[in-house]
SEFITI-325814 format. One record per residue (C-alpha): x, z, y. Coordinates in nm, 2 decimals, padded with zeros to 4 digits. Layout:
# SEFITI-325814
[node [X Z Y]]
...
END
This chain:
# SEFITI-325814
[node [00.83 -02.34 -02.69]]
[node [00.90 -02.68 -02.53]]
[node [00.53 -02.77 -02.51]]
[node [00.45 -02.43 -02.35]]
[node [00.71 -02.49 -02.09]]
[node [00.55 -02.81 -01.99]]
[node [00.21 -02.64 -01.97]]
[node [00.36 -02.37 -01.74]]
[node [00.51 -02.64 -01.52]]
[node [00.17 -02.80 -01.48]]
[node [00.00 -02.47 -01.42]]
[node [00.25 -02.39 -01.15]]
[node [00.18 -02.72 -00.97]]
[node [-00.19 -02.66 -00.98]]
[node [-00.17 -02.31 -00.86]]
[node [-00.04 -02.43 -00.52]]
[node [-00.39 -02.56 -00.45]]
[node [-00.73 -02.41 -00.49]]
[node [-00.81 -02.59 -00.82]]
[node [-00.62 -02.40 -01.09]]
[node [-00.57 -02.50 -01.45]]
[node [-00.64 -02.24 -01.72]]
[node [-00.53 -02.21 -02.08]]
[node [-00.77 -02.14 -02.37]]
[node [-00.78 -01.82 -02.56]]
[node [-00.57 -01.98 -02.84]]
[node [-00.30 -02.05 -02.60]]
[node [-00.21 -02.40 -02.74]]
[node [-00.38 -02.63 -02.50]]
[node [-00.57 -02.64 -02.18]]
[node [-00.94 -02.57 -02.20]]
[node [-01.06 -02.62 -01.84]]
[node [-00.87 -02.87 -01.62]]
[node [-00.99 -02.69 -01.31]]
[node [-01.09 -02.32 -01.28]]
[node [-01.39 -02.27 -01.05]]
[node [-01.47 -01.96 -00.85]]
[node [-01.85 -01.93 -00.88]]
[node [-01.86 -01.67 -00.60]]
[node [-01.78 -01.92 -00.32]]
[node [-01.96 -02.21 -00.16]]
[node [-01.63 -02.35 -00.04]]
[node [-01.47 -02.68 -00.14]]
[node [-01.11 -02.55 -00.12]]
[node [-01.01 -02.77 -00.41]]
[node [-01.06 -03.07 -00.17]]
[node [-00.96 -02.92 00.17]]
[node [-00.86 -02.57 00.26]]
[node [-00.76 -02.33 00.53]]
[node [-00.38 -02.29 00.55]]
[node [-00.37 -02.06 00.87]]
[node [-00.65 -01.87 01.04]]
[node [-00.64 -01.75 01.40]]
[node [-00.91 -01.50 01.51]]
[node [-01.00 -01.44 01.88]]
[node [-01.23 -01.14 01.87]]
[node [-01.42 -00.90 02.10]]
[node [-01.53 -00.57 01.94]]
[node [-01.84 -00.45 02.11]]
[node [-01.93 -00.09 02.01]]
[node [-02.24 -00.08 02.24]]
[node [-02.40 -00.37 02.05]]
[node [-02.22 -00.30 01.72]]
[node [-02.12 -00.66 01.71]]
[node [-01.80 -00.87 01.69]]
[node [-01.80 -01.18 01.90]]
[node [-01.54 -01.45 01.86]]
[node [-01.40 -01.77 01.73]]
[node [-01.23 -01.84 01.39]]
[node [-00.97 -02.12 01.43]]
[node [-00.89 -02.28 01.09]]
[node [-00.58 -02.49 01.05]]
[node [-00.66 -02.70 00.75]]
[node [-00.47 -02.89 00.48]]
[node [-00.43 -03.27 00.46]]
[node [-00.74 -03.42 00.30]]
[node [-00.94 -03.73 00.24]]
[node [-01.29 -03.57 00.25]]
[node [-01.54 -03.58 00.54]]
[node [-01.67 -03.22 00.50]]
[node [-01.52 -02.88 00.48]]
[node [-01.73 -02.59 00.35]]
[node [-01.70 -02.23 00.45]]
[node [-01.88 -01.91 00.33]]
[node [-02.09 -01.72 00.58]]
[node [-02.34 -01.43 00.54]]
[node [-02.56 -01.28 00.81]]
[node [-02.35 -01.45 01.08]]
[node [-02.48 -01.63 01.39]]
[node [-02.30 -01.96 01.44]]
[node [-02.29 -02.06 01.80]]
[node [-02.08 -02.38 01.79]]
[node [-01.83 -02.56 01.58]]
[node [-01.56 -02.78 01.73]]
[node [-01.26 -02.98 01.61]]
[node [-00.90 -02.99 01.75]]
[node [-00.67 -02.74 01.92]]
[node [-00.57 -02.86 02.26]]
[node [-00.88 -03.05 02.34]]
[node [-01.18 -02.93 02.14]]
[node [-01.47 -03.17 02.06]]
[node [-01.80 -03.06 01.92]]
[node [-01.89 -03.17 01.56]]
[node [-02.20 -03.16 01.34]]
[node [-02.25 -02.88 01.10]]
[node [-02.52 -02.76 00.86]]
[node [-02.60 -02.42 00.73]]
[node [-02.73 -02.41 00.37]]
[node [-03.00 -02.21 00.21]]
[node [-02.94 -01.84 00.20]]
[node [-02.85 -01.67 -00.12]]
[node [-02.89 -01.29 -00.14]]
[node [-02.55 -01.25 -00.30]]
[node [-02.34 -01.54 -00.19]]
[node [-02.48 -01.59 00.16]]
[node [-02.48 -01.95 00.29]]
[node [-02.26 -02.26 00.30]]
[node [-02.14 -02.37 00.64]]
[node [-02.07 -02.74 00.60]]
[node [-01.87 -02.89 00.89]]
[node [-01.82 -03.27 00.95]]
[node [-01.45 -03.37 00.97]]
[node [-01.25 -03.68 00.93]]
[node [-00.91 -03.76 00.77]]
[node [-00.73 -03.68 01.10]]
[node [-00.88 -03.33 01.15]]
[node [-00.62 -03.05 01.15]]
[node [-00.82 -02.77 01.31]]
[node [-01.18 -02.64 01.29]]
[node [-01.30 -02.38 01.54]]
[node [-01.61 -02.18 01.45]]
[node [-01.77 -01.98 01.74]]
[node [-01.98 -01.69 01.60]]
[node [-02.10 -01.33 01.61]]
[node [-02.18 -01.07 01.35]]
[node [-02.52 -00.91 01.32]]
[node [-02.67 -00.58 01.23]]
[node [-02.69 -00.70 00.87]]
[node [-02.32 -00.77 00.84]]
[node [-02.22 -00.59 00.53]]
[node [-01.85 -00.56 00.57]]
[node [-01.86 -00.36 00.90]]
[node [-01.91 00.01 00.92]]
[node [-01.99 00.13 01.28]]
[node [-01.95 00.51 01.31]]
[node [-02.08 00.72 01.60]]
[node [-01.84 00.99 01.73]]
[node [-02.01 01.27 01.53]]
[node [-01.91 01.09 01.20]]
[node [-01.54 01.12 01.29]]
[node [-01.31 01.42 01.27]]
[node [-01.25 01.43 01.65]]
[node [-01.61 01.38 01.74]]
[node [-01.53 01.21 02.07]]
[node [-01.49 00.84 02.00]]
[node [-01.67 00.58 01.79]]
[node [-01.50 00.41 01.50]]
[node [-01.53 00.08 01.32]]
[node [-01.36 -00.06 01.01]]
[node [-01.41 -00.36 00.77]]
[node [-01.42 -00.37 00.39]]
[node [-01.40 -00.72 00.26]]
[node [-01.35 -00.69 -00.12]]
[node [-01.49 -00.85 -00.31]]
[node [-01.70 -01.11 -00.12]]
[node [-01.79 -00.94 00.20]]
[node [-01.53 -01.09 00.43]]
[node [-01.77 -01.39 00.48]]
[node [-02.00 -01.14 00.65]]
[node [-01.76 -01.08 00.94]]
[node [-01.55 -01.40 00.94]]
[node [-01.67 -01.76 00.86]]
[node [-01.41 -01.84 00.59]]
[node [-01.34 -01.99 00.25]]
[node [-01.41 -01.66 00.08]]
[node [-01.23 -01.69 -00.25]]
[node [-00.91 -01.53 -00.38]]
[node [-00.81 -01.88 -00.51]]
[node [-00.70 -01.97 -00.15]]
[node [-00.42 -01.78 00.01]]
[node [-00.36 -01.81 00.39]]
[node [-00.16 -01.67 00.67]]
[node [-00.34 -01.54 00.97]]
[node [-00.31 -01.42 01.33]]
[node [-00.55 -01.25 01.57]]
[node [-00.61 -01.14 01.93]]
[node [-00.85 -00.85 01.93]]
[node [-01.02 -00.69 02.24]]
[node [-01.15 -00.33 02.20]]
[node [-01.27 -00.07 02.45]]
[node [-00.98 00.10 02.64]]
[node [-00.88 00.42 02.49]]
[node [-00.91 00.29 02.13]]
[node [-00.65 00.14 01.90]]
[node [-00.70 -00.17 01.69]]
[node [-00.50 -00.22 01.36]]
[node [-00.51 -00.49 01.10]]
[node [-00.36 -00.59 00.76]]
[node [-00.07 -00.74 00.96]]
[node [00.21 -00.64 01.19]]
[node [00.07 -00.36 01.39]]
[node [00.12 -00.17 01.72]]
[node [00.21 00.20 01.69]]
[node [00.04 00.31 02.01]]
[node [-00.25 00.22 02.24]]
[node [-00.20 00.00 02.54]]
[node [-00.38 -00.01 02.88]]
[node [-00.54 -00.35 02.83]]
[node [-00.72 -00.29 02.50]]
[node [-00.60 -00.63 02.38]]
[node [-00.39 -00.64 02.06]]
[node [-00.21 -00.92 01.89]]
[node [-00.15 -00.95 01.52]]
[node [00.05 -01.17 01.28]]
[node [00.03 -01.18 00.90]]
[node [00.31 -01.42 00.80]]
[node [00.27 -01.38 00.42]]
[node [-00.01 -01.57 00.25]]
[node [-00.30 -01.35 00.14]]
[node [-00.66 -01.41 00.01]]
[node [-00.95 -01.36 00.24]]
[node [-01.06 -01.03 00.10]]
[node [-00.74 -00.86 00.22]]
[node [-00.81 -00.94 00.59]]
[node [-00.89 -00.61 00.74]]
[node [-00.95 -00.45 01.08]]
[node [-01.00 -00.09 01.20]]
[node [-01.07 00.03 01.56]]
[node [-01.07 00.40 01.67]]
[node [-00.89 00.69 01.83]]
[node [-00.57 00.68 01.62]]
[node [-00.22 00.82 01.63]]
[node [00.08 00.68 01.44]]
[node [00.30 00.92 01.24]]
[node [00.62 00.79 01.09]]
[node [00.69 00.90 00.73]]
[node [01.03 00.75 00.69]]
[node [01.19 00.41 00.65]]
[node [00.93 00.13 00.68]]
[node [00.63 00.36 00.63]]
[node [00.39 00.58 00.82]]
[node [00.02 00.67 00.87]]
[node [-00.24 00.60 01.13]]
[node [-00.50 00.88 01.16]]
[node [-00.72 01.05 01.41]]
[node [-00.49 01.28 01.61]]
[node [-00.66 01.59 01.46]]
[node [-00.54 01.49 01.11]]
[node [-00.19 01.38 01.19]]
[node [-00.01 01.69 01.07]]
[node [-00.22 01.71 00.75]]
[node [-00.13 01.35 00.68]]
[node [00.24 01.42 00.75]]
[node [00.23 01.69 00.48]]
[node [00.01 01.52 00.23]]
[node [00.19 01.19 00.23]]
[node [00.54 01.32 00.27]]
[node [00.66 01.15 -00.05]]
[node [00.55 00.80 00.06]]
[node [00.90 00.68 00.13]]
[node [01.01 00.81 -00.21]]
[node [00.72 00.62 -00.37]]
[node [00.84 00.30 -00.21]]
[node [01.20 00.36 -00.34]]
[node [01.07 00.43 -00.69]]
[node [00.85 00.12 -00.69]]
[node [01.13 -00.11 -00.58]]
[node [01.37 00.04 -00.84]]
[node [01.12 -00.06 -01.11]]
[node [00.99 -00.40 -01.02]]
[node [01.20 -00.52 -00.73]]
[node [01.19 -00.58 -00.36]]
[node [00.89 -00.48 -00.14]]
[node [00.80 -00.81 00.03]]
[node [00.57 -00.71 00.30]]
[node [00.82 -00.57 00.56]]
[node [00.62 -00.25 00.64]]
[node [00.40 -00.02 00.45]]
[node [00.16 00.20 00.64]]
[node [-00.16 00.39 00.57]]
[node [-00.47 00.41 00.78]]
[node [-00.67 00.73 00.71]]
[node [-01.03 00.62 00.78]]
[node [-01.34 00.85 00.82]]
[node [-01.53 00.99 00.51]]
[node [-01.78 00.70 00.49]]
[node [-01.50 00.47 00.36]]
[node [-01.63 00.38 00.01]]
[node [-01.30 00.39 -00.18]]
[node [-01.01 00.62 -00.23]]
[node [-00.79 00.35 -00.10]]
[node [-00.80 -00.03 -00.03]]
[node [-00.48 -00.22 -00.07]]
[node [-00.48 -00.43 00.25]]
[node [-00.13 -00.56 00.28]]
[node [00.10 -00.37 00.52]]
[node [-00.19 -00.13 00.59]]
[node [-00.36 00.06 00.30]]
[node [-00.70 00.20 00.41]]
[node [-00.74 00.55 00.27]]
[node [-01.01 00.80 00.24]]
[node [-00.96 01.15 00.39]]
[node [-01.07 01.30 00.06]]
[node [-00.70 01.25 -00.03]]
[node [-00.61 01.54 00.20]]
[node [-00.64 01.79 -00.08]]
[node [-00.38 02.02 00.08]]
[node [-00.17 02.03 -00.23]]
[node [-00.07 01.66 -00.27]]
[node [-00.27 01.66 -00.60]]
[node [-00.45 01.33 -00.52]]
[node [-00.16 01.12 -00.39]]
[node [-00.16 00.91 -00.71]]
[node [-00.42 00.70 -00.52]]
[node [-00.14 00.61 -00.27]]
[node [00.09 00.52 -00.55]]
[node [-00.19 00.30 -00.68]]
[node [-00.24 00.12 -00.35]]
[node [00.14 00.08 -00.30]]
[node [00.16 -00.07 -00.65]]
[node [-00.09 -00.33 -00.53]]
[node [00.18 -00.47 -00.31]]
[node [00.31 -00.63 -00.63]]
[node [00.00 -00.66 -00.85]]
[node [-00.30 -00.79 -00.66]]
[node [-00.15 -00.86 -00.32]]
[node [00.16 -01.05 -00.44]]
[node [00.00 -01.19 -00.76]]
[node [-00.37 -01.22 -00.72]]
[node [-00.66 -01.27 -00.96]]
[node [-00.78 -01.63 -00.92]]
[node [-01.14 -01.53 -00.97]]
[node [-01.33 -01.20 -00.99]]
[node [-01.37 -01.26 -01.37]]
[node [-01.00 -01.20 -01.38]]
[node [-01.02 -00.87 -01.18]]
[node [-00.83 -00.68 -01.45]]
[node [-00.52 -00.87 -01.36]]
[node [-00.52 -00.69 -01.02]]
[node [-00.62 -00.35 -01.14]]
[node [-00.49 -00.31 -01.49]]
[node [-00.14 -00.39 -01.37]]
[node [-00.18 -00.17 -01.07]]
[node [-00.29 00.14 -01.27]]
[node [00.00 00.09 -01.51]]
[node [00.25 00.05 -01.22]]
[node [00.10 00.35 -01.04]]
[node [00.16 00.57 -01.34]]
[node [00.52 00.44 -01.36]]
[node [00.58 00.54 -01.00]]
[node [00.43 00.89 -01.06]]
[node [00.65 00.93 -01.37]]
[node [00.96 00.83 -01.17]]
[node [00.88 01.09 -00.90]]
[node [00.73 01.38 -01.10]]
[node [00.83 01.33 -01.46]]
[node [00.67 01.21 -01.79]]
[node [00.45 01.52 -01.84]]
[node [00.28 01.49 -01.50]]
[node [00.23 01.11 -01.54]]
[node [00.09 01.17 -01.89]]
[node [-00.16 01.42 -01.75]]
[node [-00.28 01.17 -01.49]]
[node [-00.31 00.89 -01.75]]
[node [-00.51 01.11 -01.99]]
[node [-00.76 01.20 -01.71]]
[node [-00.80 00.83 -01.66]]
[node [-00.85 00.78 -02.03]]
[node [-01.12 01.04 -02.03]]
[node [-01.30 00.83 -01.76]]
[node [-01.25 00.52 -01.97]]
[node [-01.40 00.68 -02.28]]
[node [-01.70 00.79 -02.08]]
[node [-01.74 00.44 -01.94]]
[node [-01.72 00.27 -02.28]]
[node [-01.99 00.50 -02.41]]
[node [-02.21 00.44 -02.11]]
[node [-02.18 00.07 -02.14]]
[node [-02.29 00.06 -02.50]]
[node [-02.65 00.10 -02.39]]
[node [-02.62 -00.08 -02.05]]
[node [-02.76 -00.41 -01.96]]
[node [-02.42 -00.57 -02.00]]
[node [-02.24 -00.41 -02.30]]
[node [-02.01 -00.72 -02.30]]
[node [-01.85 -00.60 -01.98]]
[node [-01.62 -00.38 -02.19]]
[node [-01.41 -00.70 -02.22]]
[node [-01.12 -00.75 -01.99]]
[node [-01.20 -01.11 -01.91]]
[node [-01.55 -01.11 -01.77]]
[node [-01.83 -01.36 -01.70]]
[node [-01.98 -01.25 -01.37]]
[node [-02.16 -01.58 -01.29]]
[node [-02.47 -01.51 -01.09]]
[node [-02.38 -01.15 -01.06]]
[node [-02.22 -00.93 -00.80]]
[node [-01.84 -00.92 -00.86]]
[node [-01.86 -00.55 -00.78]]
[node [-02.02 -00.52 -01.13]]
[node [-01.67 -00.58 -01.27]]
[node [-01.51 -00.30 -01.07]]
[node [-01.52 -00.05 -01.35]]
[node [-01.28 00.16 -01.55]]
[node [-01.26 -00.13 -01.80]]
[node [-01.06 -00.34 -01.55]]
[node [-00.86 -00.04 -01.43]]
[node [-00.79 00.18 -01.73]]
[node [-00.85 -00.05 -02.03]]
[node [-00.63 -00.30 -01.85]]
[node [-00.36 -00.04 -01.80]]
[node [-00.37 00.08 -02.16]]
[node [-00.34 -00.29 -02.27]]
[node [-00.01 -00.30 -02.08]]
[node [00.10 00.04 -02.21]]
[node [00.04 -00.08 -02.56]]
[node [00.23 -00.40 -02.49]]
[node [00.52 -00.19 -02.36]]
[node [00.52 00.02 -02.67]]
[node [00.54 -00.30 -02.88]]
[node [00.81 -00.46 -02.68]]
[node [01.01 -00.16 -02.57]]
[node [01.02 -00.05 -02.20]]
[node [01.35 -00.22 -02.10]]
[node [01.23 -00.56 -02.23]]
[node [00.88 -00.51 -02.10]]
[node [01.01 -00.42 -01.75]]
[node [01.22 -00.74 -01.74]]
[node [00.91 -00.94 -01.84]]
[node [00.69 -00.78 -01.57]]
[node [00.95 -00.82 -01.30]]
[node [00.99 -01.19 -01.38]]
[node [00.61 -01.22 -01.39]]
[node [00.59 -01.09 -01.03]]
[node [00.88 -01.31 -00.92]]
[node [00.74 -01.63 -01.08]]
[node [00.39 -01.59 -00.95]]
[node [00.47 -01.43 -00.61]]
[node [00.21 -01.52 -00.34]]
[node [00.01 -01.72 -00.59]]
[node [-00.32 -01.66 -00.78]]
[node [-00.35 -01.65 -01.16]]
[node [-00.62 -01.67 -01.42]]
[node [-00.63 -01.46 -01.74]]
[node [-00.56 -01.78 -01.94]]
[node [-00.25 -01.85 -01.74]]
[node [-00.13 -01.50 -01.80]]
[node [-00.18 -01.53 -02.18]]
[node [00.03 -01.85 -02.18]]
[node [00.30 -01.67 -01.97]]
[node [00.29 -01.36 -02.20]]
[node [00.33 -01.56 -02.51]]
[node [00.60 -01.79 -02.37]]
[node [00.81 -01.53 -02.21]]
[node [00.77 -01.21 -02.42]]
[node [00.57 -01.23 -02.75]]
[node [00.71 -01.55 -02.90]]
[node [01.08 -01.53 -02.79]]
[node [01.11 -01.18 -02.94]]
[node [00.87 -01.23 -03.24]]
[node [00.63 -00.95 -03.13]]
[node [00.30 -00.96 -03.31]]
[node [00.02 -00.85 -03.08]]
[node [-00.36 -00.88 -03.08]]
[node [-00.39 -01.02 -02.73]]
[node [-00.73 -01.19 -02.78]]
[node [-00.89 -00.87 -02.91]]
[node [-00.78 -00.68 -02.61]]
[node [-00.89 -00.94 -02.36]]
[node [-01.19 -01.12 -02.51]]
[node [-01.35 -00.86 -02.74]]
[node [-01.55 -00.55 -02.64]]
[node [-01.45 -00.19 -02.68]]
[node [-01.10 -00.05 -02.74]]
[node [-00.87 -00.20 -03.01]]
[node [-00.74 00.03 -03.28]]
[node [-00.38 -00.02 -03.18]]
[node [-00.44 00.13 -02.83]]
[node [-00.16 00.37 -02.76]]
[node [-00.25 00.74 -02.76]]
[node [-00.11 00.99 -02.52]]
[node [-00.09 01.37 -02.56]]
[node [-00.05 01.66 -02.32]]
[node [-00.01 02.02 -02.44]]
[node [-00.12 02.14 -02.10]]
[node [-00.45 01.95 -02.12]]
[node [-00.50 02.05 -02.48]]
[node [-00.47 02.41 -02.37]]
[node [-00.74 02.36 -02.10]]
[node [-00.97 02.20 -02.36]]
[node [-00.91 02.50 -02.59]]
[node [-00.98 02.73 -02.30]]
[node [-01.31 02.55 -02.22]]
[node [-01.41 02.56 -02.59]]
[node [-01.35 02.94 -02.59]]
[node [-01.58 02.97 -02.29]]
[node [-01.84 02.74 -02.47]]
[node [-01.84 02.96 -02.78]]
[node [-01.80 03.30 -02.63]]
[node [-02.05 03.26 -02.34]]
[node [-01.88 03.57 -02.22]]
[node [-01.88 03.74 -01.88]]
[node [-01.62 03.52 -01.72]]
[node [-01.50 03.74 -01.43]]
[node [-01.46 04.03 -01.68]]
[node [-01.23 03.88 -01.94]]
[node [-01.06 03.63 -01.70]]
[node [-01.08 03.82 -01.38]]
[node [-00.72 03.76 -01.29]]
[node [-00.74 03.38 -01.32]]
[node [-00.69 03.18 -01.00]]
[node [-00.74 02.81 -00.93]]
[node [-00.38 02.79 -00.81]]
[node [-00.26 02.87 -01.17]]
[node [-00.32 02.51 -01.27]]
[node [-00.31 02.17 -01.11]]
[node [-00.63 01.98 -01.02]]
[node [-00.61 01.75 -01.32]]
[node [-00.60 02.05 -01.56]]
[node [-00.91 02.20 -01.39]]
[node [-01.08 01.86 -01.42]]
[node [-01.02 01.86 -01.79]]
[node [-01.15 02.22 -01.81]]
[node [-01.47 02.13 -01.62]]
[node [-01.53 01.81 -01.83]]
[node [-01.48 02.01 -02.15]]
[node [-01.75 02.27 -02.07]]
[node [-02.07 02.23 -02.26]]
[node [-02.36 02.10 -02.05]]
[node [-02.57 02.37 -02.21]]
[node [-02.36 02.63 -02.03]]
[node [-02.58 02.91 -01.90]]
[node [-02.65 02.91 -01.53]]
[node [-02.53 03.27 -01.51]]
[node [-02.20 03.19 -01.66]]
[node [-02.15 02.88 -01.45]]
[node [-02.22 03.08 -01.13]]
[node [-01.97 03.35 -01.24]]
[node [-01.70 03.08 -01.29]]
[node [-01.78 02.93 -00.95]]
[node [-01.78 03.27 -00.77]]
[node [-01.42 03.33 -00.90]]
[node [-01.27 02.98 -00.88]]
[node [-01.49 02.84 -00.60]]
[node [-01.51 02.48 -00.73]]
[node [-01.83 02.41 -00.53]]
[node [-01.69 02.53 -00.20]]
[node [-01.31 02.53 -00.19]]
[node [-01.23 02.28 -00.46]]
[node [-01.08 01.94 -00.36]]
[node [-01.33 01.65 -00.37]]
[node [-01.23 01.54 -00.73]]
[node [-01.31 01.89 -00.86]]
[node [-01.63 01.92 -00.66]]
[node [-01.75 01.58 -00.80]]
[node [-01.70 01.69 -01.16]]
[node [-01.85 02.04 -01.09]]
[node [-02.16 01.90 -00.93]]
[node [-02.21 01.66 -01.22]]
[node [-02.19 01.95 -01.46]]
[node [-02.44 02.15 -01.25]]
[node [-02.70 01.87 -01.27]]
[node [-02.65 01.84 -01.65]]
[node [-02.68 02.21 -01.70]]
[node [-02.99 02.24 -01.48]]
[node [-02.81 02.47 -01.23]]
[node [-03.01 02.41 -00.92]]
[node [-02.84 02.69 -00.73]]
[node [-02.56 02.44 -00.67]]
[node [-02.79 02.20 -00.49]]
[node [-02.71 02.32 -00.13]]
[node [-02.34 02.28 -00.18]]
[node [-02.39 01.94 -00.36]]
[node [-02.62 01.82 -00.08]]
[node [-02.36 01.91 00.18]]
[node [-02.10 01.73 -00.02]]
[node [-02.31 01.41 -00.07]]
[node [-02.39 01.40 00.30]]
[node [-02.02 01.41 00.40]]
[node [-01.84 01.20 00.13]]
[node [-01.90 00.83 00.11]]
[node [-01.63 00.76 -00.15]]
[node [-01.83 00.57 -00.42]]
[node [-01.64 00.70 -00.72]]
[node [-01.69 01.06 -00.62]]
[node [-02.06 01.04 -00.55]]
[node [-02.21 00.79 -00.79]]
[node [-02.15 01.01 -01.10]]
[node [-02.36 01.29 -00.93]]
[node [-02.65 01.05 -00.85]]
[node [-02.62 00.90 -01.20]]
[node [-02.64 01.24 -01.35]]
[node [-02.96 01.30 -01.16]]
[node [-03.10 00.96 -01.27]]
[node [-03.02 01.04 -01.64]]
[node [-03.16 01.40 -01.62]]
[node [-03.46 01.48 -01.83]]
[node [-03.59 01.69 -01.54]]
[node [-03.77 01.45 -01.31]]
[node [-03.71 01.69 -01.02]]
[node [-03.34 01.60 -01.03]]
[node [-03.42 01.24 -00.95]]
[node [-03.66 01.34 -00.68]]
[node [-03.40 01.57 -00.52]]
[node [-03.13 01.29 -00.54]]
[node [-03.36 01.04 -00.37]]
[node [-03.44 01.29 -00.10]]
[node [-03.07 01.36 -00.04]]
[node [-02.99 00.99 -00.04]]
[node [-03.26 00.92 00.22]]
[node [-03.04 01.09 00.49]]
[node [-02.69 01.07 00.33]]
[node [-02.70 00.69 00.31]]
[node [-02.66 00.68 00.69]]
[node [-02.31 00.81 00.63]]
[node [-02.22 00.56 00.36]]
[node [-02.07 00.21 00.39]]
[node [-02.28 -00.07 00.25]]
[node [-02.08 -00.08 -00.07]]
[node [-02.16 00.28 -00.16]]
[node [-02.51 00.26 -00.02]]
[node [-02.58 -00.05 -00.24]]
[node [-02.44 00.11 -00.55]]
[node [-02.64 00.44 -00.51]]
[node [-02.96 00.25 -00.43]]
[node [-02.92 00.05 -00.75]]
[node [-02.87 00.38 -00.95]]
[node [-03.17 00.56 -00.81]]
[node [-03.42 00.27 -00.78]]
[node [-03.34 00.03 -01.06]]
END
């Protein structure tokens, strides 16, 4: 106990800088004196940005951001500071704030994944580095949308997506989660449009088109975000609201009505919300994720507007990130499960507090279905070792680690820990964990030390931590959940599988509104892929999964249609794939086409992608391209 406390003190001291100590898997002694993020060129262990000011001009005509990134840097004794850049044009680099003086800089060799190192000459007295630059047409973080790709159809739209390592493609920066910074910005946009960032935001347009932003809490680079478009702000209660295109304002008001209650529930479980304001920004359909947890301003996909609040657990997830991920951040992308496993666990606790244990269990079981499918798929993948929580993504895209392993296996690790420790004791531990590591980064090894020192050892709780974190697959002691309602849907699907009856005869009074979306997802997933096309079409005619279902149901339904060889669903699926850019909803359909024994399915998918990719952000486009052509 005493030795562990000393280790924790040392770890706390190191975590204030970019070089972070880590403990070995056996928890007794330090293994690596300095943890290295292999996904950055930067030398933030020697000198680092402490505050960034951006002065930017957003030019929709040229689809370019012009500007200067002013880095206030830490005290140092080195003669060079290194930043990450990718597909940026560097115009000039200067030193100083009041009187700027040019300095020498060098741009390193280009790496397809990591971009380039921008090495800037400094001296021991340098306190500010100013990088004048512009983005290019190859900037991966930016999505420039023409008016027809928006709901209103009148104004263009632009947004950024920096996670994991794309911020370097629109800002020259030390692009590593190991360095947390404050930032401010002055952004000029065309008059008539509103700019918003992951910072303190305006709630209405001004006449000048110039907006000022301040983020006073320290955040990692991947959480710096910007969106520009025709937006209206709708208040949703105390300290929360939503930005959306005006045409979607009322739909947002209805769908996200429980946001204030979510915030109250979250604070009641794990303590104070520390970011002052929590708003949503509903982006266009090309946005590649359900949500992105940019602090103070979650970016959300309009697929969440299901009309029945059935998909709002995504918002609970992004809100939970205000504690796990944003407040306490994975030090490297190999530790990504620390962001997402905690967040999925916390998300479910919020949903339980609002809607009850049964509803939360249904949501968790749907996620577990996804996890089981992911585990099975990974057995025959190029990297079966990726079913571990702690990953080795050296020389690989960190997006490779953004799987259900980090999210769902990570959450069930914490669920199983909770069962072993008891909820009250476990909640005390997690709250203290957030408080202790607030606004810091942490490695998996540091977490193991903290877990042992503050929970397992003091309360004599035996637990197979190493098996969960460092071994593949799912440990035998994984907690198992049950839902009578989902069991009934599985039994119903099995009856359909065995009977192969005329659906709209025996079940003609069945309506989709009789069950919630997650129950229907379980039904669809439990149907046999060998289902007859005739029967599948009868089900669809009655329940309208392909036309009126929410995007989650459509995704599962179109996957089943590919597996069953039902080509009559192709027109609806094509329309869906051309509209939706949310990666999780579309990649399973493309993957089903790739895995199909019918070569015509892959040919059809490639044909659809050839036009649909114009409506996808780089993240989704890159994922689908890898599926179809690798």
